[in-house]
C-alpha positions as CSV (number, residue, x, y, z in Angstrom):
1,M,31.0,-17.8,0.0
2,S,28.8,-19.6,2.6
3,Y,25.3,-18.2,3.2
4,Q,22.1,-18.9,5.0
5,F,18.8,-18.3,3.1
6,Y,15.6,-18.7,5.0
7,A,12.6,-17.3,3.2
8,P,9.4,-19.1,4.3
9,T,6.9,-16.7,2.8
10,R,4.6,-18.1,0.1
11,V,4.6,-15.5,-2.7
12,L,1.8,-15.2,-5.2
13,F,3.2,-13.0,-8.0
14,G,1.5,-11.7,-11.1
15,A,-1.4,-9.7,-12.4
16,G,-4.6,-10.7,-10.8
17,S,-3.0,-12.4,-7.8
18,L,-5.1,-10.5,-5.3
19,G,-8.1,-12.3,-6.7
20,K,-6.6,-15.5,-5.5
21,L,-6.4,-14.5,-1.8
22,H,-9.7,-16.3,-0.9
23,E,-8.3,-19.6,-2.4
24,Q,-5.4,-19.6,0.1
25,K,-5.3,-21.2,3.5
26,L,-5.5,-18.2,5.7
27,P,-3.8,-18.2,9.2
28,G,-6.9,-17.1,11.2
29,K,-10.5,-16.2,11.3
30,K,-10.4,-12.5,12.1
31,A,-7.9,-10.0,10.6
32,L,-6.7,-6.6,11.6
33,L,-6.6,-5.0,8.1
34,V,-3.8,-2.4,8.1
35,V,-3.8,0.3,5.5
36,S,-2.4,3.9,5.3
37,N,-4.0,7.0,6.6
38,G,-4.4,8.2,3.0
39,K,-7.1,7.6,0.4
40,S,-5.3,5.6,-2.3
41,A,-6.4,2.1,-1.2
42,A,-10.1,3.2,-1.2
43,A,-9.7,5.2,-4.4
44,N,-8.0,2.6,-6.5
45,G,-10.3,-0.2,-5.4
46,S,-7.7,-2.4,-3.7
47,L,-9.3,-2.0,-0.3
48,A,-12.7,-3.1,-1.5
49,K,-11.2,-6.0,-3.3
50,T,-9.2,-7.1,-0.3
51,Q,-12.3,-6.9,1.9
52,E,-14.2,-8.9,-0.6
53,E,-11.5,-11.6,-0.7
54,L,-11.4,-11.9,3.0
55,S,-15.2,-12.2,3.2
56,K,-15.1,-14.9,0.5
57,A,-12.6,-16.8,2.6
58,G,-14.9,-16.6,5.6
59,C,-12.8,-14.2,7.6
60,E,-14.0,-11.2,9.6
61,F,-11.8,-8.1,9.6
62,V,-11.3,-4.8,11.5
63,L,-9.9,-1.9,9.6
64,F,-6.9,0.0,11.0
65,N,-6.2,3.0,8.7
66,K,-3.7,5.1,10.6
67,I,-0.3,4.3,9.1
68,N,1.7,7.3,7.8
69,A,4.5,7.5,5.3
70,N,7.2,7.0,8.0
71,P,5.4,4.8,10.5
72,V,5.8,5.9,14.1
73,K,6.1,3.9,17.3
74,S,2.9,5.2,18.9
75,V,0.8,4.1,15.9
76,V,2.2,0.6,15.9
77,E,1.4,0.4,19.6
78,E,-2.1,1.6,18.9
79,G,-2.5,-1.0,16.2
80,A,-1.3,-3.8,18.5
81,R,-3.9,-2.7,21.1
82,A,-6.6,-2.7,18.4
83,A,-5.7,-6.2,17.4
84,R,-5.9,-7.4,21.0
85,E,-9.1,-5.6,21.9
86,N,-10.9,-6.9,18.8
87,G,-9.7,-10.4,19.2
88,C,-7.8,-10.5,15.8
89,D,-5.8,-13.6,15.3
90,F,-3.9,-12.4,12.2
91,V,-2.9,-9.2,10.4
92,V,-3.3,-8.3,6.8
93,A,-1.2,-5.4,5.4
94,L,-2.5,-3.7,2.3
95,G,-0.1,-1.0,1.1
96,G,3.5,0.0,0.5
97,G,6.6,-0.5,2.6
98,S,5.4,1.7,5.4
99,V,2.2,-0.2,5.9
100,M,4.0,-3.6,5.7
101,D,6.7,-2.5,8.1
102,A,4.1,-1.3,10.6
103,A,1.9,-4.4,10.1
104,K,4.6,-6.9,10.9
105,N,5.5,-5.0,14.0
106,I,1.8,-4.7,15.0
107,A,1.6,-8.5,14.6
108,M,4.7,-8.9,16.7
109,L,3.7,-6.5,19.5
110,A,0.1,-7.7,19.7
111,A,1.3,-11.0,21.0
112,Q,3.7,-9.7,23.7
113,P,3.0,-8.8,27.3
114,S,4.4,-5.2,26.9
115,D,2.7,-2.4,25.1
116,D,5.9,-0.6,24.5
117,L,7.4,-1.4,21.0
118,W,10.9,-0.1,22.1
119,D,11.1,-2.9,24.7
120,Y,11.7,-5.1,21.7
121,A,13.8,-2.7,19.7
122,W,17.5,-2.2,19.6
123,G,19.0,1.1,18.4
124,E,20.4,3.5,20.9
125,T,17.5,3.5,23.4
126,G,15.6,0.2,22.8
127,K,15.7,-2.4,25.5
128,G,16.2,-5.3,23.1
129,L,14.1,-7.7,25.1
130,P,13.5,-11.2,23.6
131,L,10.0,-12.0,22.4
132,V,7.9,-13.8,25.0
133,N,5.3,-15.1,22.6
134,T,5.2,-16.0,18.9
135,P,3.9,-13.0,16.8
136,L,0.5,-13.2,15.2
137,P,0.8,-14.4,11.6
138,W,0.5,-11.7,8.9
139,I,-0.2,-11.4,5.2
140,A,1.5,-8.8,3.0
141,I,-0.4,-7.4,0.0
142,T,2.1,-4.9,-1.6
143,T,0.8,-1.9,-3.6
144,S,4.2,-0.5,-4.3
145,A,7.6,-1.6,-5.7
146,G,10.2,-0.3,-3.3
147,T,11.0,-2.0,-0.1
148,G,10.7,-5.7,-0.5
149,S,9.0,-5.8,2.9
150,E,6.7,-8.5,1.8
151,V,9.5,-11.1,2.0
152,D,11.7,-9.9,4.9
153,Q,11.4,-10.1,8.7
154,A,12.0,-6.6,10.0
155,G,10.2,-3.2,9.7
156,V,11.5,0.3,9.9
157,I,9.8,2.4,12.6
158,T,10.4,5.9,13.8
159,N,10.5,7.0,17.4
160,P,10.0,10.8,17.1
161,D,10.8,11.3,20.8
162,T,14.4,10.0,20.3
163,N,14.9,10.8,16.6
164,E,15.5,7.1,15.9
165,K,14.4,5.5,12.7
166,I,15.4,1.9,12.8
167,G,14.6,-1.6,11.8
168,V,12.7,-3.4,14.5
169,G,12.3,-7.1,14.6
170,G,14.4,-9.4,12.5
171,Y,13.1,-12.6,14.0
172,D,12.3,-15.6,11.8
173,S,8.8,-15.6,13.3
174,M,8.1,-12.2,11.7
175,F,8.2,-13.3,8.1
176,A,4.8,-13.0,6.4
177,V,3.1,-16.3,5.9
178,L,1.7,-15.1,2.5
179,A,2.7,-12.3,0.2
180,I,0.7,-11.1,-2.8
181,A,2.7,-9.1,-5.4
182,D,0.2,-8.0,-8.0
183,P,1.5,-5.5,-10.5
184,E,-2.0,-4.3,-11.2
185,L,-2.0,-2.8,-7.6
186,T,0.9,-0.6,-8.5
187,R,-0.7,0.9,-11.6
188,S,-2.1,4.0,-9.7
189,V,1.2,5.0,-8.0
190,P,2.1,8.5,-9.3
191,P,5.3,8.8,-11.4
192,K,7.3,10.6,-8.7
193,F,6.7,7.9,-6.2
194,T,7.2,5.2,-8.7
195,A,10.7,6.6,-9.1
196,Y,11.4,7.0,-5.4
197,Q,10.2,3.5,-4.7
198,G,12.1,2.0,-7.6
199,F,15.3,3.6,-6.5
200,D,14.8,2.3,-3.0
201,A,14.6,-1.2,-4.4
202,L,17.6,-0.5,-6.6
203,F,19.7,0.7,-3.7
204,H,18.9,-2.4,-1.6
205,S,20.6,-4.4,-4.3
206,L,23.4,-1.9,-5.2
207,E,24.4,-1.7,-1.5
208,G,24.1,-5.4,-1.1
209,Y,26.4,-6.1,-4.1
210,I,29.3,-4.0,-2.7
211,S,28.7,-5.0,1.0
212,N,31.1,-7.3,2.8
213,A,28.1,-9.6,3.4
214,H,27.7,-10.5,-0.3
215,N,27.7,-14.1,-1.4
216,L,26.7,-16.3,-4.3
217,M,23.0,-16.2,-3.5
218,S,22.8,-12.5,-2.8
219,D,24.8,-11.7,-6.0
220,M,22.2,-13.6,-8.0
221,V,19.1,-11.8,-6.7
222,E,20.9,-8.4,-6.7
223,R,22.0,-8.7,-10.3
224,T,18.5,-9.6,-11.4
225,A,17.0,-6.7,-9.5
226,I,19.6,-4.2,-10.8
227,E,19.1,-5.3,-14.4
228,K,15.3,-5.2,-14.2
229,I,15.3,-1.7,-12.7
230,G,17.9,-0.4,-15.1
231,K,15.8,-1.6,-18.1
232,Y,12.3,-0.9,-16.9
233,L,12.0,1.7,-14.2
234,A,12.1,4.7,-16.5
235,R,9.3,3.1,-18.6
236,A,7.2,2.6,-15.5
237,V,7.7,6.2,-14.5
238,R,6.8,7.5,-17.9
239,D,3.7,5.3,-18.3
240,G,2.1,3.9,-15.2
241,N,-0.1,1.7,-17.5
242,D,2.9,-0.1,-19.0
243,M,2.2,-3.4,-17.2
244,E,5.3,-5.1,-18.6
245,A,7.4,-2.4,-16.9
246,R,5.3,-2.5,-13.7
247,E,5.7,-6.2,-13.5
248,A,9.5,-6.1,-14.0
249,V,10.0,-3.4,-11.4
250,L,7.8,-5.2,-8.9
251,F,9.7,-8.4,-9.4
252,A,13.0,-6.5,-8.8
253,N,11.5,-5.1,-5.6
254,T,10.8,-8.6,-4.3
255,M,14.3,-9.8,-5.4
256,S,15.8,-6.8,-3.4
257,G,13.8,-8.0,-0.4
258,Y,15.5,-11.3,-0.7
259,S,18.8,-9.4,-1.0
260,M,18.3,-8.2,2.6
261,V,17.4,-11.7,3.8
262,V,20.5,-13.4,2.4
263,G,22.8,-10.3,2.3
264,A,22.7,-6.8,3.7
265,C,22.4,-3.1,2.9
266,T,25.2,-0.8,3.8
267,S,25.5,2.6,5.6
268,E,23.7,4.5,2.8
269,H,20.4,3.2,4.3
270,S,21.5,4.2,7.8
271,M,22.4,7.6,6.5
272,E,19.0,8.1,4.9
273,H,17.1,6.9,8.0
274,A,18.9,9.6,10.0
275,M,17.8,12.2,7.4
276,S,14.1,11.2,7.6
277,A,14.2,10.7,11.3
278,Y,14.8,14.4,11.7
279,H,12.7,15.3,8.7
280,P,9.9,12.8,8.5
281,E,8.3,14.5,5.5
282,L,11.2,13.3,3.4
283,P,10.3,10.2,1.4
284,H,12.8,7.5,2.0
285,G,13.6,6.8,-1.7
286,A,14.1,10.5,-2.3
287,G,16.6,10.8,0.5
288,L,18.5,7.9,-0.8
289,I,18.6,9.4,-4.3
290,M,19.9,12.7,-2.9
291,I,23.0,11.1,-1.3
292,S,23.5,8.2,-3.7
293,R,26.0,9.6,-6.2
294,E,28.4,11.0,-3.5
295,Y,27.9,7.9,-1.4
296,F,29.0,5.5,-4.1
297,K,31.7,7.9,-5.3
298,F,33.2,7.8,-1.8
299,W,33.7,4.0,-2.2
300,I,34.9,4.2,-5.8
301,D,37.5,6.8,-4.8
302,R,38.8,4.3,-2.2
303,H,39.0,1.5,-4.7
304,V,37.6,-1.1,-2.3
305,C,35.7,-3.1,-4.9
306,D,36.4,-1.7,-8.4
307,E,35.3,-4.8,-10.3
308,R,31.9,-4.8,-8.5
309,F,31.2,-1.2,-9.6
310,V,32.0,-2.2,-13.2
311,D,29.6,-5.1,-12.8
312,M,26.9,-2.9,-11.6
313,A,27.4,-0.4,-14.4
314,R,26.9,-3.2,-16.9
315,F,23.9,-4.5,-15.0
316,L,22.3,-1.1,-15.4
317,G,22.8,-1.3,-19.1
318,K,26.2,0.4,-19.7
319,T,27.5,-2.7,-21.5
320,D,30.8,-1.0,-22.4
321,A,31.7,-0.2,-18.8
322,E,35.4,-0.7,-18.1
323,K,36.1,1.4,-15.0
324,P,34.3,1.9,-11.7
325,E,33.4,5.5,-12.5
326,D,31.2,4.2,-15.4
327,F,28.8,3.1,-12.7
328,L,28.2,6.8,-11.6
329,T,27.5,7.6,-15.3
330,A,24.9,4.8,-15.5
331,L,23.3,5.7,-12.2
332,T,23.1,9.4,-13.2
333,E,21.6,8.5,-16.5
334,L,18.9,6.5,-14.9
335,Q,18.1,9.3,-12.4
336,N,17.8,11.7,-15.3
337,A,15.6,9.4,-17.2
338,C,13.3,9.1,-14.2
339,G,13.3,12.9,-13.5
340,V,14.9,12.7,-10.0
341,A,18.5,13.7,-10.6
342,D,18.1,17.2,-9.2
343,L,16.4,16.6,-5.8
344,K,17.4,19.0,-3.1
345,M,17.8,18.4,0.6
346,S,17.0,22.1,1.2
347,D,13.5,21.6,-0.2
348,Y,12.8,19.4,2.9
349,G,14.4,21.8,5.4
350,I,17.7,20.0,5.8
351,R,20.5,22.3,6.9
352,K,24.2,21.9,6.6
353,D,24.7,22.3,10.3
354,E,22.9,19.0,10.8
355,F,25.3,16.8,9.0
356,L,27.5,15.7,11.8
357,T,24.5,15.1,14.0
358,M,22.9,13.0,11.4
359,A,26.1,11.1,10.8
360,K,26.4,10.2,14.5
361,N,22.7,9.3,14.6
362,A,23.0,7.0,11.7
363,R,25.9,5.1,13.3
364,A,24.3,5.0,16.8
365,T,20.8,3.8,15.6
366,M,21.8,1.5,12.7
367,G,25.4,0.7,13.2
368,A,24.9,-2.9,12.0
369,L,24.8,-1.6,8.4
370,F,28.1,0.3,8.8
371,A,29.6,-3.1,9.8
372,C,28.5,-4.3,6.3
373,D,30.3,-1.6,4.5
374,P,33.2,-2.5,2.2
375,G,35.5,-0.4,4.4
376,E,35.6,1.6,7.6
377,T,34.4,5.2,7.9
378,T,34.5,8.0,10.5
379,D,31.6,10.2,11.4
380,E,33.3,13.1,9.7
381,E,33.6,11.2,6.5
382,I,29.9,10.4,6.6
383,A,29.1,14.0,7.3
384,G,31.2,14.9,4.3
385,I,29.1,12.7,2.0
386,Y,26.0,14.6,3.2
387,E,27.8,17.9,2.6
388,R,28.9,17.1,-1.0
389,S,25.3,15.9,-1.7
390,Y,23.7,19.1,-0.5
391,R,21.7,21.3,-2.7
């Protein structure tokens, strides 16, 4: 039950935390302010507030507003060039997981001699070169409750040319120096995406709890995350202004980020990354929901960790759980309560003849998560999970 837990990010958590940014010791004088290519940050006022806070702190900033829902290699490379060309000495991410994942890789790449992000990526085609220089420091301001990216040290990036969607980075020098988790910033997230993001956070901890990397510390943060999401996610989906629910789900999100720092996800995340690598319009959380019941049923049927599934059912609120199958009941009830139990792969153009290709892609690009599974699998078995999940 040994573990290593290194989490150097200073976290400001709670309503109104963004208003305290100017009071912090910032890591530079000129920021590349990274936001999405949408309009939400401007519409909900978080962009103007962040700019105001940076100005109060005496920092200049350059806006980079090109990050899409599944951030791609070329845009990260463009962001790194923008940071260099504008003389930025730190990066600020304002947005959800995609923005934070992109920003931490922009900060990493901006300090390296190569302009090619895949020189520092692993996966099937990355060169896996060591970093030459320390990444630029970066600050995370999360506006969603899903990925926990504000407290971990890797970012998921898609290379459309090779159909790879993988975690890039993972170095201790890539942790944010400061993270702001302000539940007020999640108030405007629409119900559907509140659900998708909340389930993403949930699956980080559910996967971590059954992984072979679990330990005393990971069990603690995962249990907390699962309990909070089980109790509060449906409330946050029903009423975005329910700040008690928003706060609890955001806290669970950060705990699930720590789950990945001290533990690990399993192949469910690899499987979804393959799905959205080939179908980038598929939201990550939605893809995870689509395969989740058959994925966990696969492990329940193999009886690899029955007691842990009973634990998780109870964490989700099914206090009378006695058998591992009770977990599937609890998971399905939560998905029904959030209105996401009937998502269809076919609605995103996914075809049955892609399943073996996606299974092989998942293992080739993110095989490290398969190594954390509670048992071994074949590509055909992974394809079978896709097949049984298909609608």
